[in-house]
PAMI-30540 format. One record per residue (C-alpha): residue number from 0; x, y, z. Coordinates in Angstrom, 1 decimal, decimal comma. Layout:
<papas>
i;x;y;z
NUM;X;Y;Z
...
</papas>
This chain:
<papas>
i;x;y;z
0;26,4;-14,9;-1,4
1;26,0;-13,5;2,1
2;23,1;-14,6;4,3
3;22,8;-11,3;6,2
4;19,5;-10,3;4,6
5;18,1;-13,8;5,1
6;19,1;-13,8;8,8
7;17,4;-10,5;9,5
8;14,3;-11,4;7,5
9;14,0;-14,6;9,6
10;14,2;-12,6;12,8
11;11,5;-10,2;11,6
12;9,2;-12,9;10,3
13;9,4;-14,8;13,5
14;7,6;-12,0;15,3
15;3,8;-12,4;14,9
16;3,1;-8,7;14,1
17;-0,5;-9,1;12,9
18;-1,8;-5,6;12,2
19;-1,6;-3,3;14,2
20;1,0;-5,1;16,3
21;4,7;-4,5;15,8
22;6,0;-7,1;18,3
23;9,4;-5,5;18,6
24;10,2;-5,4;14,9
25;10,9;-1,7;14,8
26;13,0;-1,9;18,0
27;15,1;-4,5;16,3
28;15,6;-2,3;13,3
29;16,2;0,8;15,4
30;19,0;-0,9;17,4
31;20,8;-1,7;14,2
32;20,3;1,8;12,7
33;21,4;3,5;15,9
34;24,8;1,8;15,5
35;25,1;3,6;12,2
36;24,5;7,0;13,7
37;20,7;7,2;13,1
38;18,6;9,2;15,4
39;15,6;6,9;16,1
40;12,3;8,3;17,2
41;9,3;6,1;18,1
42;6,0;7,7;17,4
43;3,1;5,8;19,1
44;-0,4;6,9;18,0
45;-3,3;5,0;19,7
46;-2,8;1,3;18,8
47;0,0;1,9;16,3
48;3,8;2,0;16,6
49;5,8;4,0;14,1
50;9,5;4,6;13,7
51;11,1;7,7;12,2
52;14,9;7,3;11,9
53;17,3;9,7;10,3
54;21,0;9,9;9,7
55;22,1;13,3;8,7
56;20,5;16,8;8,9
57;20,9;18,1;5,4
58;19,0;17,7;2,2
59;18,5;15,8;0,0
60;16,7;13,2;2,2
61;16,3;9,7;0,9
62;13,7;7,7;2,9
63;13,0;4,0;3,0
64;9,3;3,5;3,8
65;7,6;0,3;4,9
66;5,5;-1,6;7,4
67;6,1;-4,2;10,0
68;2,5;-5,3;10,4
69;1,2;-8,3;8,4
70;-2,2;-9,6;7,5
71;-3,8;-12,5;9,5
72;-2,5;-16,0;8,6
73;-5,7;-17,5;7,4
74;-6,3;-21,3;7,9
75;-3,2;-22,6;9,7
76;-4,0;-26,1;8,4
77;-3,3;-25,0;4,9
78;0,3;-23,7;5,7
79;3,1;-26,1;4,8
80;5,0;-24,7;7,8
81;3,9;-22,5;10,7
82;3,6;-18,9;9,4
83;5,7;-17,4;12,1
84;8,4;-20,1;12,0
85;10,3;-18,9;9,0
86;11,6;-21,8;7,0
87;13,6;-22,1;3,8
88;12,3;-24,7;1,3
89;13,9;-25,1;-2,1
90;15,5;-21,7;-2,0
91;12,3;-19,9;-0,8
92;11,8;-18,3;2,6
93;8,3;-19,2;3,8
94;6,4;-17,2;6,4
95;3,8;-14,5;6,9
96;5,3;-11,2;5,8
97;8,2;-12,8;3,8
98;7,2;-10,9;0,6
99;4,9;-8,3;2,2
100;7,1;-6,8;3,5
101;9,6;-8,0;6,0
102;11,9;-9,2;3,3
103;12,1;-5,7;2,0
104;12,7;-4,3;5,4
105;15,6;-6,7;5,9
106;17,0;-5,7;2,6
107;16,7;-2,0;3,4
108;18,6;-2,3;6,7
109;21,4;-4,4;5,2
110;21,7;-2,1;2,2
111;22,0;0,9;4,5
112;24,6;-0,9;6,7
113;26,7;-1,7;3,7
114;26,3;1,8;2,2
115;27,3;3,6;5,4
116;30,3;1,4;5,9
117;31,5;2,3;2,4
118;30,3;5,9;2,4
119;30,3;7,2;6,0
120;30,4;10,8;4,8
121;27,6;10,5;2,2
122;25,8;13,7;1,2
123;22,3;14,5;2,5
124;20,4;12,2;4,8
125;19,0;8,7;4,9
126;15,7;8,1;6,7
127;13,4;5,3;7,6
128;9,6;5,7;8,0
129;8,2;2,4;9,3
130;4,6;1,8;10,6
131;2,6;-1,1;12,0
132;-0,7;0,2;10,5
133;-0,4;-0,3;6,7
134;-2,4;-3,5;6,5
135;-5,1;-2,2;8,9
136;-7,2;1,0;8,8
137;-4,2;3,2;8,0
138;-5,4;5,9;10,4
139;-2,5;6,1;13,0
140;0,4;5,0;10,8
141;2,3;6,7;8,0
142;-0,3;9,5;7,6
143;0,2;10,5;11,3
144;3,9;10,5;11,0
145;3,7;12,6;7,9
146;1,5;15,1;9,7
147;4,2;15,3;12,5
148;7,0;15,8;10,0
149;5,1;18,4;8,1
150;4,4;20,3;11,3
151;8,1;20,7;11,9
152;8,9;21,2;8,2
153;10,9;18,1;7,9
154;10,8;17,1;4,3
155;11,8;14,0;2,2
156;13,2;14,4;-1,3
157;12,9;10,8;-2,3
158;11,0;7,9;-0,8
159;11,3;4,2;-1,7
160;8,5;2,1;-0,5
161;9,3;-1,6;-0,2
162;6,0;-3,0;-1,3
163;6,2;-6,2;-3,4
164;6,0;-4,5;-6,9
165;7,6;-7,3;-9,0
166;5,4;-9,7;-11,0
167;7,6;-12,4;-12,5
168;11,2;-11,5;-11,7
169;12,7;-9,1;-9,2
170;12,6;-5,6;-10,6
171;10,6;-6,3;-13,7
172;8,0;-3,8;-12,4
173;8,3;-0,8;-10,2
174;5,4;1,4;-9,2
175;6,0;5,1;-9,9
176;2,4;6,1;-8,9
177;-0,9;4,8;-7,7
178;-4,5;5,5;-8,6
179;-6,7;7,3;-6,2
180;-9,3;5,4;-4,2
181;-12,8;6,6;-3,3
182;-15,4;4,5;-1,6
183;-19,1;5,2;-1,5
184;-21,5;3,7;1,0
185;-25,0;4,2;-0,5
186;-28,3;3,5;1,3
187;-31,4;3,7;-1,0
188;-34,6;4,1;1,0
189;-37,9;2,5;0,2
190;-41,0;1,2;2,1
191;-41,1;-2,4;3,3
192;-44,1;-4,4;2,5
193;-45,7;-7,7;1,3
194;-44,7;-8,8;-2,2
195;-48,3;-9,6;-2,9
196;-49,2;-5,9;-2,3
197;-46,5;-4,0;-4,1
198;-48,7;-0,9;-4,4
199;-48,5;-0,5;-0,6
200;-44,7;-0,7;-0,6
201;-41,8;1,0;-2,4
202;-39,0;-1,4;-3,6
203;-35,6;0,3;-3,3
204;-33,9;-2,5;-5,3
205;-36,2;-1,9;-8,3
206;-35,7;1,9;-8,0
207;-31,9;1,6;-7,7
208;-31,2;-0,9;-10,4
209;-31,4;1,5;-13,3
210;-29,1;4,0;-11,5
211;-26,6;1,3;-10,7
212;-26,6;0,2;-14,3
213;-25,9;3,7;-15,4
214;-23,1;4,1;-12,9
215;-21,5;0,8;-14,1
216;-21,8;1,8;-17,7
217;-20,5;5,4;-17,4
218;-17,1;6,3;-18,8
219;-15,5;8,6;-16,2
220;-12,4;9,4;-18,1
221;-10,1;7,8;-20,7
222;-7,0;7,7;-18,5
223;-3,7;8,9;-19,8
224;-0,2;7,8;-20,6
225;0,4;6,8;-17,0
226;-3,0;5,7;-15,8
227;-5,7;3,4;-17,1
228;-9,3;4,8;-17,3
229;-11,0;5,3;-13,9
230;-12,8;2,2;-12,7
231;-16,1;2,0;-10,9
232;-16,8;-1,3;-9,2
233;-19,7;-2,4;-6,9
234;-18,2;-4,3;-4,0
235;-21,2;-5,3;-2,0
236;-25,0;-5,2;-2,1
237;-27,4;-6,0;0,7
238;-31,1;-5,8;1,0
239;-34,1;-7,7;2,2
240;-35,0;-9,7;5,3
241;-34,2;-13,1;3,9
242;-37,9;-13,9;3,4
243;-39,2;-14,4;-0,2
244;-42,5;-12,6;0,5
245;-41,1;-9,3;1,9
246;-40,2;-6,2;-0,2
247;-37,1;-4,7;1,5
248;-37,3;-1,3;3,1
249;-33,7;-0,4;2,3
250;-30,9;-1,3;-0,1
251;-27,3;-0,9;0,9
252;-24,6;-0,7;-1,8
253;-20,8;-0,3;-1,4
254;-18,8;0,7;-4,4
255;-15,3;1,9;-5,1
256;-13,6;4,1;-7,6
257;-9,9;3,7;-8,6
258;-9,3;6,9;-10,4
259;-6,7;8,5;-12,5
260;-5,2;12,0;-12,5
261;-7,7;12,9;-15,2
262;-10,5;13,4;-12,7
263;-10,8;14,5;-9,0
264;-12,7;12,9;-6,2
265;-15,0;16,0;-6,1
266;-15,9;15,5;-9,8
267;-16,7;11,8;-9,2
268;-18,9;12,6;-6,2
269;-20,8;15,3;-8,1
270;-21,4;13,0;-11,1
271;-22,6;10,1;-8,9
272;-25,0;12,2;-6,9
273;-26,3;13,7;-10,2
274;-27,1;10,3;-11,5
275;-28,8;9,2;-8,3
276;-30,8;12,4;-8,3
277;-31,8;12,0;-11,9
278;-33,3;8,6;-11,1
279;-35,3;10,2;-8,3
280;-33,8;8,1;-5,5
281;-34,3;8,8;-1,8
282;-30,9;8,0;-0,5
283;-28,1;8,7;1,9
284;-24,5;8,4;0,9
285;-21,3;8,3;2,9
286;-18,0;9,0;1,1
287;-14,6;7,7;2,3
288;-11,4;9,1;0,8
289;-8,8;6,4;0,8
290;-6,1;8,2;-1,1
291;-5,2;10,7;-3,9
292;-3,6;9,5;-7,1
293;0,1;10,3;-7,4
294;2,8;10,0;-10,1
295;6,6;10,2;-10,0
296;7,7;11,0;-13,5
297;11,2;10,8;-15,1
298;13,8;12,2;-12,7
299;16,6;11,4;-10,3
300;14,7;8,7;-8,3
301;13,1;6,8;-11,2
302;16,4;7,0;-13,2
303;18,4;5,7;-10,3
304;16,0;2,9;-9,6
305;15,9;1,8;-13,3
306;19,7;1,9;-13,5
307;20,2;0,1;-10,2
308;17,8;-2,7;-11,2
309;19,5;-3,2;-14,6
310;23,0;-3,2;-13,2
311;22,1;-5,7;-10,5
312;19,7;-8,0;-12,3
313;20,1;-7,2;-16,1
314;16,4;-6,5;-16,2
315;14,9;-3,4;-17,9
316;12,2;-2,4;-15,5
317;8,7;-1,2;-16,4
318;7,2;1,6;-14,4
319;3,5;1,2;-13,7
320;0,7;2,7;-11,7
321;-1,5;-0,4;-11,5
322;-2,6;-2,3;-8,4
323;-4,0;-1,1;-5,1
324;-3,0;1,7;-2,8
325;0,1;2,0;-0,7
326;1,4;4,3;2,0
327;3,1;6,2;-0,8
328;-0,2;8,1;-1,2
329;0,5;9,8;2,1
330;4,1;10,7;1,3
331;3,7;12,0;-2,3
332;1,5;15,0;-1,3
333;4,5;16,4;0,6
334;6,3;17,0;-2,7
335;8,5;13,9;-2,4
336;9,2;11,7;-5,4
337;7,9;8,2;-4,5
338;8,9;4,8;-6,0
339;7,8;1,3;-4,9
340;10,3;-1,5;-5,4
341;10,1;-4,9;-3,7
342;10,0;-8,7;-4,4
343;7,7;-10,8;-6,5
344;4,1;-10,4;-5,2
345;2,6;-13,8;-6,3
346;2,1;-15,1;-2,8
347;1,3;-11,9;-0,8
348;-1,6;-12,2;1,6
349;-1,9;-16,0;0,7
350;-1,2;-19,0;2,8
351;2,4;-20,2;2,3
352;3,6;-16,7;1,5
353;7,2;-16,9;0,4
354;10,1;-15,0;-1,2
355;13,2;-16,1;-3,1
356;16,3;-16,1;-0,9
357;18,3;-15,1;-3,9
358;16,0;-12,2;-4,6
359;16,4;-10,9;-1,0
360;20,1;-10,5;-1,6
361;19,6;-8,9;-5,0
362;17,0;-6,5;-3,6
363;19,5;-5,4;-0,9
364;22,0;-4,8;-3,7
365;19,5;-2,8;-5,7
366;18,7;-0,6;-2,7
367;22,4;0,0;-2,0
368;23,0;1,0;-5,7
369;20,1;3,5;-5,5
370;21,6;5,0;-2,4
371;25,0;5,3;-4,1
372;23,5;6,9;-7,2
373;21,6;9,5;-5,2
374;23,8;10,3;-2,2
375;27,3;9,9;-3,5
</papas>
């Protein structure tokens, strides 16, 4: 087994690219891609560095998408080894970003190098869309690159996002879609006062409680064959002064919808505000759209991915739409088919994040087989 993927992953992990920093990761990738004939374009928006690289000018366009930024390390004392000193222990590469997602980036580059060496005259184009703003506010990353590409009518046919999709074994699960995400920041207004004189105050907690209970109990939809039912979850509640004898003047509630393709954000907003109005609340609400739901059904990309995983690992993969959001939500609205395939996600965002060294090589082989099935 070759150690090419491991070596590149080690180089990437050693760079402390805590979001939105890139710390030279994209330059390292670009230098290798340029040797293969890629045209590499750095797109810097505010605090975020992005890379758009493309080999070829014709359709179809297959794009590897991912991010070089990582989440903060957390308590350094809880790490077995320094998080930015990548270390192999018992067949696992440890370090921040090993699974999410510098291991995938290394596999993408090595797979592309091998594919181009064997198929220099492949059809269509290969592209890379890499950002340093996936783990952060996702304002100046993939979404800005997509806006730029759309403005010049540069389209992707297929996109493979290297998010760690696997659960128990490499390739057991791929993501062929994601739920939409909608956040509401609700402020319910009341009148502050002394708890001994409630007739002189107006308690927003008491007024909001029945409405919140109704929101939590509402069935928003029943889902479908690809998506579970829409979920409403309260994430944070804050009210009061900290004193036991003061009725609060305001109640702040943050909640989130993860919604299916059976409903739209506009419908959810309308229903929520109707419930709040029905309960006679005096409120302000700020809505934040985090992403639309998307789905890639049966077709060339999903078929190629399933076949490549089976041929490489012997595993029959399961396509799911569970989990959080990814940058695929910015790519899918352009019309591209989008799949997420990456390593096992058991340690992502945790201390002692790690990835199987064997899986890194297998992942590169999967990526290469997908390229062969779509561009040969």
